[in-house]
N, C-alpha and C positions, 0 to 999 in steps of 0.2 A: 803745784812745785811746792814742796814743802819749804817753809823757811824756820829756822832753829831762833828759839828764844834764850840768851846767853848773857845773864848778868847778873854772877853772883852779888848778895848783898855787901859784903865785906869788902869786894873789888870797886862797889859803887864809891863807900864810903871814903876810902881810901884816896879815889880820884877826887872828890868833892874834897877833902882837905887837902892835897895839892895843890888845886886850884886856888883855894882861899890862902894857901901860903905862897900864892906868887909862881908854883914851880910848874914853870912852862914850857912847852915843846916846841921849838919855834921852826917855823913853817921852812921847809928847805928852799935854796936859792934857785931860782930858774934860770937857765940860760939865757944870756944876752940876747933880745929879740926875738924870743921863742914865748910862748902859751902854756902854762902847765896848771895841770889840775888836780890837788887833792880831795882822795876821794875816800868818803869813810865808809866801807862796806860792812857789813853786823860781823863777819864770820870770816877764819881762814878757811878758804878752799883745801878741800882732800887731793883735787886734781884739776886739771886743766882741759883734760880729755873730753872732748863734747860728748863721746860717744860713753863717757863713764861718768859722767857729772853728774849730780842730782839736786842741788840746792840752788835756791835763786843766785844767793853770793857769788856762787860758781859761773852761772849763767852769765852773770852780770860782765863778767871779766870775758870769756869767751866768745860772747857774742860783740864786743867788740875789738876783735882780733881776729875771728873767721866769720865769712857769713855761707848762707845757704843760699839756694834758690830765690827766695825772698827775705827778708830783712822788716824791722820795725822803724816806719816812717816816724815823724818827729811827735805824732800822737799815736804812736803803737800799732797802726793801721799797716795792715801787711805792704810793701812796698817791693818792686823789685830790686833784686841784689845781682847775684850771678846768674839768673833769668833775667833776660829781658824782655822778653813776651812768651806766651804758651798759647796754647787751644787743648780745648778738651771734646773727646769723641759725643756725640749724641746723647749715648748713655751715662755719659760721667764717668766710665771706668777707666779711659785712656788719657793721659794727660801729656802731652808734648812739650818739653823747654826748650827752649833757644838758649844757649850760653852765651855771654858776651866774654871777647877775647879779656883775659885775663892770666895773672901770673900771682904763682906763689911768693912769700917775701923773699926766698932763696934763688929768684928767676925761674924758675921751673915752670910751664905751662899749666894752668889748671883745667881739666879737661872733664868732660861725663864721666871718664872711669873714674874719676877721683869722687865721686858720688856713688856709683855702684859699687865701689870698692867698700865708703864707709857703713852704706846699708847692708852688706853682708856682715862686714865686722860687727856691728851693733847688735846683729840677731845671732853669731856665732855663740855657741854655748858658752864658751869658753872666757868669752867676753864679760860675762856675767852683767850686762848693763840693767839696772833698778830701771832703764826706760825703753827694754827692747819692746814691751808691750805696744808703746804706741808705735812702731813700725809693722806691726800685724797688719794694718792698714792695706800694705802693699801685698799683692797676692802673694800666697803660699809664704807670706810671713812667719806667721806662728809656726808654719810646718818645718822651715828650715831653724827657726831657733827652739825646737824640741828634737831636731835632730833626723824629723822624718822623711826630711827634703833635700836635696843638695841646693847649694847656696845658686848654683844656676838656675834652678827656678824661681829663682825670686822676681819679683816683676816689677825689675829696676833693669833698663836696655840702654848702651850706649849706642845710639845708633849711629852716632860720628864723635869726631871730638869735641864739637859744641853741640850734638843734639841729646836732651835725654828723654829716655820715655817713660814713664811707670804706670803701671797696670795695677788697680787697688781691687782688693776683695770687695768692694761696695763702693756706691758712689759717696761723696765726701765735698758739699761745695765748699764745708771749711777748708780745705787744704792748704790756698794759699795760708791763711793763718798758722797752720799747726806748722807750716815747713818755716818758718820761723824760728822755732825751737830747736836747741842746739843737736837732739838726736836726727835730725835730717839734715845737719851739717857735713859737707865733705871734710874728709882727711886727705893728708899730703901721701898718699902712696909709698913713694919715695925714700921719704923720712920714715915713716912705721914701719917698713920691712929692712930699712937700713939700720933702725935703733931699738925697734920694738917699743915695749911701753915708755922706754927713756926718752923717745919722741917730745915728750912734752916738757923737757927742762930747761931752761933757759940756754940758749948757745944752739940748742936743736929744735926749736920750738919753731916751726913753719906756720904761718898764717896767710890768710887770702882779703884779708880784709883792712881797716883804716889803720891798725896798730898793730906792733909786733912786740914779742915779749923780751925785755932786756934782761930782768934780775930777780929772783923771788929770794928775798930772806925770809924763812920762817917763825911768824909771829910778828914781823915788821910790816914790812908792804912787799908789794909786787909791783914792777915799775914796766910801762908798756911806752915804746916812741912812734911816732908815726909815720908808716910803714910807706917808704916812698914808690912801692911798685904797686900801691894799690890803687886801681884805674881813676878814680876819684881823688886822690890825694890832693889835689889845688883848692879844693872847698872842704879841706878840713883844718879846723881853727887850730884846734889844740896840738900841742907838740910832743905833752909829756903827760902821762897820768902815772900819779901815786896810788893806788888802791891800799888803806889799812885795815887790818881786821879792828873793828871797834865794838866788841862784844859789851861794853861798857856804854848804853846808849846815854847814859849821865854826861859821862867825858864824853861823849862825841857831841853832844849839844853844846858843850863849852868850851871844846876845840872850833866848832864851826861859830859861836860867838867872839871869840880872838883874833878869828882869823885864819887858824892853823889847817879847816880842813874848808873846802868849798860845799862840798855835799854831804850829809849822813842820810843813811835810807830809813831811819828808823829813830823815833824819840818816844819817851815815855807817857803814858795816855794823859797819867792824872800830873804831868807838869806842866798840861797846855797854856791852861790860865796863867802861870807865871812866865810860861816863854811870849804870851799875849802882851806881857808889858815890858820885859825887857829884850828882845828878838824877834818882834812881829813881821817883819820883812822877810824872815828865813822860812817862816812855818810854811808849809804847803801838803795841805790835807785833801783829800779828796774821794770820792766812794770807789770803792772797790771791788776786785771780783777774787775776794778773800773767804773764808770761814774759818773761826777756831771752833775746835770741838774735841769731844774726849771719843775715845776709839776703845769697844769692849771686847776685849781677844776672845772669841768663841771658840777657838781652839784651847785654851785651857778647861781642864778638868774639873775643875770649878764650879762656883755658883754662875759665874756667866754666862752659862750656857743657857740659863732658864731665860728666858724671852720676859717672866713676871721680874725678875731680879734687875736687868737692864731698863726695862720700864721703870720701875720703881726710884731707881739713882737717878735716871733724866727729868723723873717729874719731881724730884724732891730739891732741883737746882732752880733756885732764885735769880734768872736771869736777867732780870729789872734791875736789881740791886747790882749786881756786878758788872751791869753796863753803864747806869747812871751815876752812882756811888764810887764806884772803882775805876773805870776805863776813862770815862769823860772827853774822850776826843771824836765823839760822835759814832761810836759803835751800836749795832743794834742787836735787842737781844733774837735769837735767831732759832727758829721752832722748826725750819727746814735745813738743807744742807745746801744746795745752789744758790746762789747770792742773785738777788732780785735784778741787777742793772745786766745779767749776761744776756747775748745774745740769742736767737733763734730757740725761744722757751716762750711756754704760757705758765701764768701764776697759777697755784691751786695747790702744790704738793703742801702738807703741814701735819705736823705729829696731829695726832687724833685728841689728845687731850688738852692742847695749847691754849684753849680758850678758858680753861676751868681757873677758878682763882688759885692762887698760891697756896693759900691755908688749906683748900680743899685737895688742891694735888699731895698736900703734904702728908693728908687722912688716907688718899687712896695709894700712896706710897708705903705706909706702915700697913695697908690690907693686902696690898701684894705678896711683901714680905713675909706676911703671916702666912697666906694662902702657900709661900714657897717653902713655907718651914722654919721662918727665922723669927724670934721675938725676943724681948726678954731674956728668955733663960737660954735663948740659944742665938745671940746677936750674930749676925755677916758680919765676916772681916774681910775688909778689901784693901789690896793696896795699889796706891795711885804712883806710877812711874812718868816725871816731868824732867824737863829741864830747865834748871837754876836762872832765873830771873824775877828783877823784882815785880815785873807785870803779873808772869806768870804764879811767881809764889803767892801774891796778894788774890789771885783768883783761883789758887788753890785751896787758900785758907775759908776763901769762902764757901766753897765748898765741901771742904770738911765739915763746916758746922753745920750746914745744909743736911748733909748725910748724919750727921751724930744727932741732930733731931728729932731723925725718923729712925733712931735707934742702930744705926752701922758703926761699926769701928771702922776705923780709916787710920793707914798710916800710908807717908808718904818718904817717896825715895826721890830725892834728887840728884841728879847725874848731868857733868858738862854735855852741851848738846848734843856732839857727835856719839857720844856714848848712848844717852839716852835712845835716839833715833837707830842707830845700830842694834839695841833691844828692841825695839819696836819692829823692824824688818825682820828680826829672828822670835817674833812672836815669844820674848819671852820679858811679859808683864800681863799685868791682869786688866789698869784700866791706865791708858796713857794720854794725857795731853798734848795735843799738834794744832797746826793751821795749814790750810792747805788754800796755796794762790792757781791761778786759771794758768795753764800754759799757753792756751789759747782761747780766744773768745765766745764757746762753745760750751754748752753745758755735758758736751761729753767729757771734757778734762775734768769735770767731778766725779760725774757716775761712771765712767770708766774703772774707776779705783775700786770699786766693788763687785767687780767680776771675778768670775771664779779663777780664773786664766791670766788675772793682771801680776801675779805675784807679789814681792815684797812692798808693795806701797800699797798692796789691801791688808791693812796693819792688822784688824782686827779678823783677818780670814774668813770675811762673810762669805756664804757658799749658798745661794739659793736659784736653782735651776728656772724658776720664772720669770727673775729679776735678770737672767741672761737672755732667756729667751726675749726678753721685751727690748733689752738694747741690741738684740740682733736684728728684730723687726725693725728697730727703728733705721738700724743701718742700711737696711733696705726698702725703706719707704722714703719716692723721690719728692714726696708732695712735704712741704717744709712745715705745712701750718700740720697734718697729720702726724709727719715727726717730731714736733715738740708736744704734741700730746700724749703719744708712745712713751718721750722721755718723760714726761710728769708722772706717767703708772707707773713706770720705772722706778723714780725717786719715791713716790707713796708708801710700794711695795718694802722697800728698804726702809722707809721712816718707820712703817707699821712692822719690820722685825727688829727694831730700836736696837739697832747694832752700834749705832752712835748716839752720843747726846750732843746735839749742836749747839753751841753757849751763844756766839756772836758771828755778827759781820762783820767783817773788817774794815777799817778807813788806811788807804795808805797815807804813811806821815812820813814825808821827809823833810828834812832841813836842808836848804838851800841858799846859798849866799845872794844876798842881791847883784851881785856882782857877775853873777851864771846869766849867760844870756841863751835862750834857745829850749828852757825846760817848756815842755807843754804836759800840764798835768791830765792823764788818761786814767781810765779804769784798770787797766792790765798794768799800770806802773812800770812800763818800760821807756829808759831815757836814754838811748843809744848815745856814748859820747860823741860820736860823727856830727851830732847836730850841735852841741853845747859848743859855748865860748864864753871868754872870760873880759870882762871889758877892763880895758888897759887903765 
C-alpha cells in the first residue's frame, strides 16, 4: 500500500517558528470519565469507503471502524473478527467461514450477504477500485471486473446469514492475512443502496467495528467514538479518537513532545539523533515491510523504453550515501524489491550489478548511455516527478547529483502527494519516487504490483509475459518451498528488466507517547486502536 510523503519545506519552517514562539495548539478536552486518543495520521483521506480507499492513512481509520473476516491482533497477526472460525477444503480452494452474531452501528444485523455484496461491488467496473486486483483471488474475480462474467459467477456465496463460502482461483495459504485488508471488508448493503456513494458521510456512515464516525472536518480532523453495538465493546478502552492530518512530520514531532498528540505515524529520519536526546521514550522504530523506489514509466515513448537507459540511471545512484548520510534511522540500501523480513520467501534476488563499487557503476552507466545514443553532445534529459517532503527532496537532490555526474540532465517536478500519485496512476510521468508497504505479509503483495493486469498501481506499466507466467505458476504451486523459489525467480526477472530502481528498505518510524499502552511494534506496522489505552 502506498504512503505519501507530504512536507513542503516552507510549511516545516513555519511550524518550527510557531512552536519556537509558543503558539501552541491545545489538546481538546476529553469528556469526564472517558479516555481520548489524539492521533497524528500522515495525510487527509480522500475517502473512508473500504472498496475505494488506496492509502495507508485511509486504511488506518477504516480498519478501526469496519471489521472483515479477520483483523489485526496486537502484533498484526491475523485474528478472528467477523469470522469466529473457518475450515478449508483439502485442495485449499474452498474456505467456509462461520460468522458471529453482530450488528452494524445502526442496529441492522451483519450477514454473509454483506460480504458477497461488498466483493461484487469492489469488482464492478463502475466502482473503479484501485484494489480490485486483490479480489481476483476469488473464482471469476477478474472476469467479473472486466465485464466478462456476471456478478453471480463470483466465488463468494452466502450459504445462510452466518455462513460465507469463498471459492478461490488458486490455493492461498496467506488468505487469513489478506482478509485483514479493507478490500475484503463488508459494506452495509442497506446504507449503500439508500445513499449511494454518500453513505460514507458523517450521519450516514455505518460500521461494524469498535468505532463509528461522528464528524469529518476537512483539513482539520476526523472524529470517531466507541461503537456501543460492537460485539466486544466492553473490552475497548478508548472512547474517542481524533485523527489529524499531519503532513508536516516535524510539526507532528513537536505536538507529540508537548502532549497535543499521543501518536504520530512518521518522523523525519535525519532528526532521530535530536529526538533521542529530547524525547527518547516516544521513538518507536522497527524493521519494516516497506521499500522506497523509483518507478520508470515504460509506457512513455521516450528513452525509458530502453533497458540500457533504465539500468544506467539505477546504477548511477549512490544508495549507501542516501541511507547512511541522509536518512540515518536504520534504512538499508536496497538492491532488490521484496523486503528481507517478508514471510514465505527465500533470499537471493538482486540487481546483477549490485556488488560493483559505486565508481565502477558510474563508469558503466556512462557506457550504457553512450550505447543508447546519449553523451556530451546529446545528453539524456529526464523529468522526475515527486511528492514534496523534506525527506524525499533530500533524496531527490542526491539522485540529481548522481545523474548529473554521468551526464544526465534532470528536472524535478514537486507536487502535493495526492496530485503526484494521480499522475503516477495515469502514467503522466517519466520517473516517479514512491514507497510501497505490504498490505499483508507475503511477497505477492509486492510482486503482484508488476503483473500486466494489475492496473493503476503498476505505475511503470511493466508488461512481461514471462513474469506473469512465473507468478501464475507460484499461485498454483502447493509446496511452500517451491512456491517461494518461483516467486524469487519472478523478482529476479523483474529486476533484470530494470523497471524500477529500488533505493532503500524502510524502517517503521512512529512516535508514541509513553502514556499509550498496548502498542506492539511489528513488521506490518498495523496498530489497531481496539488494543490501545491511555494511562490515566
